[in-house]
N, C-alpha and C positions, 0 to 999 in steps of 0.2 A: 240612461241611467248607468249602463255598464261602462261607458266611456268615462264618466265622471268618477266612478269608483276606481277605475284603473289609473286615472290621473292622480287621484288622492294617494293611492298606494305608492305610485312612483315618486311623488313629492315626499312622502314619508321616508322612503329608502334614501333619497338624495339628502334629506335633512339629517337622518341618522348617520350617514356616511360623513357628512360635514362635521358633525359633533365628534365622532371617533377620530377623524383626521386632526381636528383641533386639539383634542386631548393628547394624541400621540406626538404630534409635532410641537405643540405648545408647552408640554411639560418638561422638555429637555431630556427625555428618555432616549431620543435618537441622537447619539453623540458619535462623531466620527472618531474611531479608535484605530490607531496605527500600532500594530503589534509587530515587533521585530521577529526575525526568524528564530533567534535564540530563545526569546520569550515563548513563542508558539511551540517550539520543540520542548522546552521545559514543561509547559502546561500539559502537552500530550503525554510526555513521559510520566508526569505525576499522576495522570489518569490511567496509567497502565498500558499505553499504546507503545508500539515499537516504531521508532522513526528511522527510516532508511534514507540513504542518499539517492538523489536522482541518477539516472543511468550514466550520464557523462561523468559526473563527479565520482561515481562508484568505479567506473572503468579506470579513472586516473589514480584513485587511491589504492587499488589492488594490483596495479601493474608492478611486477617485480623490477627491481632496479637493474640497470645495465651492468653494473659491477657485480658479477656473480662469483661466488666462492666455488672453487673447483675441488673442494673437499668431498669425500664420499657422501656426507650427509646433506650436501647442498641440494641435491635432487629431491630428497625427502622433505626438506624444510621449505622448499619454494612454494610460494602462494600460486595456486592455479585458479585462474579466473575464466569463467565461461558464460556466454550469453545464450541462455536457452530460449528457444522460440516455442511457446506453447500454442498449439493450434486447436481449432474446434474439434471436439470428440476425442481428444488425446487422453489416454488413460494414465492412471498413476503408475502402472507397470511400465509403460513406455517412457515416462519421465524418469523413473528410477533407473531404468536401463541406460538411458542416455547420460544421466549424471554419473553413473558408475563407469561408463565408457570414457568419459572425459575426466576421470579421476577426482571428481568432486566429493563423492561418497565412497565408502569402503565396501558396503554391502547393499545391493539393490533391494533384496527381499526384506531386509531389516528396515530400510527407509520406507518401503511400501507398507509394511505392517504398521509403522509409526503413523503414517498418513491416514491409514484406515482406522486405527484405534482412536485417534484423536479427532476424527471427523474432518480432517483437512482435505481429503480426497474429493469431497463433494463441493468444496469451496475454491477449487483451482480456477484461476482466471486466465483468459486468453491474452497473449502478449509476449513481449520480450523481457526477460529478467536476467540481471547480472548476478551470478552466484559465485562463491569461492569455496575452496576446499577447507577453509578455516571456519566455515559457518556450521552451527549445530543443526540437528534435524529440525528443531523448533524454528530457528531462524530461516532455514530453507523453506519450511512449510508456510511461515508467515509471509515470506517474500513471494511465493507462488500463489498465495491466496489473497493478496491485497492488491 
């Protein structure tokens, strides 16, 4: 009796799965869509996401040109790029200190306060991140937490 009941339940599950599969694949809801990178970026930006470049592209776009201006302001206006390696159990204080030492931010305590006030200090991810001195605190925080 138990064996027959189990076989009946199994048959019902298989039958129901076949009906769902037929409806899913037969209705045309499963269409192969190819979205270009530009379309995907536009859709994400419209939804409020920040889209950043992959590591290699970011390194190439932020490299200062070889032709440097030898005027006194050339040193101040140069773009500084740094790849920060965030390790496990690294604190916001350590990250802010390292960014300050590499001339990415002007004030380590102010950046640390920003990270704490906006809840980014709990969302910092482990990995390597390319940052520049032209990034705002929000951009830095989004980069380190995504």
